[in-house]
N, C-alpha and C positions, 0 to 999 in steps of 0.2 A: 645743584642743577647743573645739568650738562650745557655745554656751548650750544648745542643744537636746540635745546629747549628755550635757552635765553634769546637766540635768534628768532624763534617761531613767535615768542611773547611780543617782541619789539614790532615784528611784521604785523601783527593783529592789531597793535596800537595805532600803527601807521595807516591801516585800512579803516579803521574806526574814525580816525580823524578825518581822512578824505570824505567819507560817507556823510559825515556831519556837515558838511559845507555844501551839500546839494541842494538844488530848488526843483519844485515840481508844481503841478496844476492840473487839476481835472475840471474840465469846462464842458458843459453839454448845452445844445442849442436844438431848435426845431425847424423843420422844413415843412411848409405847406404846398400841396400840389393840388391844382385842379385846372383842368383845361376845357376849351369850349366843346359844344355838341350842336349839330345842326341836322335837321331831318324835316320830312313832310308830316304835318301833324293835323290838318284838318282839311275838308273839302266840302262843297256845297254847290247847290243848283237850284235855279228858279226860272220862270218864264213870265212874260207879261201877256196877260189875257187879251185877247183881241176884241176890238169893238166893232168891227166890220168885216164883210167879207171882202177877200182878194179874188177877182175874177179875171180871166183873160180867155181869149177866143184861140182854140187850139190851131185854127186854120191861118189866122193873121197874126197871132201874138198881141193883139191890141186888146184893151180893156173891154169889158162887156157887162151888161145888166141881164142877169137871168130872168125870164118870165116864165110863167106858167104855160103848158100846152092845154089849151081847151079842145072841144070836140072838133073844132074846124081845122086845128092845127096850124094856122097861118100865124100865130103870134109866138110860136115856140122858137126860143132863142137857141139854136142848134150849136153844138161844140163849144158852149160857155162852161168853162171849168172853174168851179169856186171852192174855196176853203170854207171851213165852218166858223161860226161867229159866237159858239156859245161858251168858249173856254174850254172845253174838255180836252182840246188838243194838247194842253200843256202837261196833262197827266200821262202823255206818251212819252215824256223825257224823264229818264231816272240816271242815277249813277251807281255804281258797283264798287265797294270799297272793301279791301282786305287790310286789316291793321292788327297790331299787337301793342301790348305795354311797352313803353319806353325802356329801354336798358341802356347801361352805360356801354362804353367801348368795350367789345369782346376781347379777351385774352387772345394772345397769339395763338393760332391754329384752331380756335374754338370756333363754332358755328354761332350766327346770331339767333335772334329770337323768331321763331316761325310766326308767320302771319295766319293765326288761327281763327280770326274772327271776320266774318264776311257778312256785309249788309248791303241793302239798297235803299235809296232815298229817291222819291219822285218829286218833280218841280210842282209848284202850287200855282192855282189861278190868281191868288192874292198878290202876288209879286215878291213875297218874302223869302228870304234865302232858306232853304231846307238843308241844313249842314249835317255832316257826320255827328260833331258834337256841338249841341245846341243849348238853348236855355241860359238861365242866369249864370251858371258855372260852367258853361260851355268852353269859354276862352281858357280857363285854367285847365279844365279837363283834357283839353287838346294837347298841352304840354306833356302829358302823362302818357301819351300814346303815339306810336309811330306807324305811318301808312306805308304799306308795301306795294300792293297793286290798286291802280285806280283806272276806271273806266267810265266814261259818259256815254250813255246809250240814247241817242236822240231820235225820235220817230213822229215828231209833231209835222202837221202839214207845211208849216211855215218854218223859215229859219228864225226863230224867236227865243233860242235857249241861251242862258247865261250861266256860267260855272265858275268856280274858283278853286284854288288850291293854296294852301298856307304852308309857309316854309317856317318852322320854330327854330331859335336861335337860343341857347343857354350860354351865357357868358361865363368866364372862369369865376371861381368863388373865391378871389383874392381881393383884398380891400384896398385897391389903388387910391380910392378917393380919401378914404381914412388916413392913409399913409402919405398923401400928396405926391403920387407917382403920376406924372402926365404920359398920355398916350395920343396916338393919332388913328381913330378907326374910320375906316373906308368901306362903303357897300357898293357892290356891284349887282346889278340885275339884268338878266338877259333872258331872251325866249326864241327859240328856233322852232321850226315846224317842218315835218317831212309828210306831204299829202300822198295818200295810198288809195289804191282800190282793193277791196277784199273779195277774192273769188270763193273761198271756201276754207272751212276751219281744217287745218292739218294737211292742206294740198300744197304740192310743190310749188316751185317758182314758175310763174306764168310768164315768163318773157324776161326783160332785162329790167334792172332797178329794183328787184325785190327787197323789201326793208324788213327788219324785225322778225316777227313770227312767220313761219312758212304760210303762204297764201295771201301776204300782203304785197301787192306789186305797186311800186312807186308811180305815182300819178304825175307826168311831165306835162301833159296838155293843160293849158290855162283853163279850157272848158271843163276839165275833170277834177280841178283842184277843189278840195273842200273849203281851203281857206278864202278862195275866191268866190266860189259859190255861195258861202254864208256870209260873205263881207266880214270875216272875223276881226275883231278888234281885241287887243290887250291892253291892259291898264295894270299898274302895280302901285300897291300901297305899302307903306311901312309905318310901324308904330314901335316904340322902343321905351322900355324902363331904363333909366341910367342911375348909377351911382352918384349921390349927392343931390338928387332932384326928387321932388315928390316926398311922400311920407316914408318910404322905404330908402333911406340914405346909404346903407351898406350892402355888401353882398349877402349878409345874413339877414334874417327877417328881424323884426323889431323886437323879438325876445332873445336874439342872439344865437338862433339856430341855423346851421347850414343844410344843404340838400333839401331845400324846399322850393317850390314853384310858385310862391306867393308873389305877385308882381303887379304893377299898374299899367302895363301895356295891353290894352283890349280893344278890339274892333267893336264899333257899334254902328252898324248899318241898319237904317231904318227900312220899311217896306217900300217907301216911295223912292224911287231912283234919283229924284231931283233934290232931295234933301239928306242924302247919305252924308255921313261924316265919321271921323275917328273919335274915339272917347279920349278925354285926357288932353293935356298939352305938354306932356313930357318930352317926347320927340316923335312928330307925325308930319306927314306931308300935308301942305296946304291943300294941294289939289292933287289927283293921281296923275301918273304919267301915261301918256297914251302913244300908241305906235302910229296912228294915222288920223286922218280926217274921217268924220263919219261915213260908213259904207265903202271906205275905200281902204285895203289893207293889202300890203305886198310884203310877206315875210321874206322873199328872195332867196338867195342862196346861203345867206349867212345869218348870224343872230341879230335880233334887235336889241338894241342897248336902250334901257328904259332909265331915263333920267327922273329924279324926283325934284319937282318944283319947290321952291322955298328954301332950299339947302344950298350950301357953299358948293361951288363946282370944283371938281377934282379932275382936271384935264379933259374937259368937254364930255364925250360920250364914255369915257373910260370909267366913270364912277362918281359917287357923291359922298362927302364926308359926313360921318356921324358925329365926330368931335375932332377939333384941331387943338393940339398942345394944351389940353386940360386933362381933368381928373374924372370926367364924366364918362367913365367906361360903362358900356352896355351891360346891365343885368340880364335882360331879357328882351327880344325882338322878335318880331313877326313881319314877314313880308307876305302880302296877298296878291297872287296873280290872278286878275279877273279877266275871263274871256267873255265876249259878247258877240253873238251872232246879229248883224245888223240888216241884212237884205230882207228879212221878213217883215221888217219895219218901214221898209221904203214905199213911197206912192210912185205911181206910174210917171214917168217922165220921158224925154225924148232918149235919155241914154240908158233906161232901165225898163225893159219890157217886164210887165207884172209875172209872166211865167217864171221868172228866175227868183221871185219870192218864195215859190213852192219848192219844197225840199225834194231833191232829185230820188227817184225810187232805186236806182243802181246804188249798191251797198259802196260807201266811201267814207273818208274821215281823214285824220291827220295824226301823227304822233307828235306831240307838243312837248317840247324839252325846256325846262326852266333851268337857269344857271344862277345860283345866288351865292355871292362871296362877301363875308364880313371879315375884314382883315385888319391887322394893326399894321402901320406903314411908316416910314421915315419921312 
């Protein structure tokens, strides 16, 4: 064996000895990812049937009592304008909704789901809500759909309509409660309004202050504002299903499956406005938050901050806590914004002539913007 071969053999032995002293590890782990989703998911409309006429004198503005004109014509009460009292006017109010099945957040650069379904729902004389998704499974069905365009078209003689929009929230499907991870979830609910006059469909701007779609001119005079003429009120309700509460303790359902919308957070509004309530006791407002006293609403130039009574305050009007330093992370939530026209329900007094109870003929309205924030904060 040559010296070169002997040297190579010794080198291989040294390499083998070094390799035999190595240590290694293969380790694998899992990462679970799930974020929140928030979207408009339901809407409804209703109206209270009127039990009596609203009458005023066109000349004086005072109330009047209509009397039949006989052949002598002496007892004919002229210029006495009256609304109907058989309840049919409520059928003149309806909503028009375009919606599509809910989809997850779209990938970057891809388009969202088109809103291919359009339906109308008219208000009822009975006072019950006529919602987009109604019935025994309506609450869960709403979570599976997303509203794109929503219009309320109101043609009743009096300002008596009431309408709502629901904002649905799906919380992350991460097991915060099971893993004893604490969080601080806060909710903020706001509403703003821009009153407008509608001159024509597709018409150009008719002066200053045009908003949104061409043909909508901002109404700046108080006597032309829909929110003033209708005495519009807004209230907010919230109900949440939280981890660690109720029969659904985890982000998954009770069979251990994820990607399901089974939850315990549902609205249960009765036909009678006096006895409305929220179903369950998981997390719900004791009473709704209101923007104003009966019949007086001023949206002003900024947004209304709607506080939920019965919850711990989080900085005054800035928001309300869902949970503070605990593991009760929201699974699902709904915020319902309810808008009520009140001027059609008022009686004549020194401050309110009955003529303001009747809906103006000039086409008018408001763009109502809700802002809902559910966030984890320090």
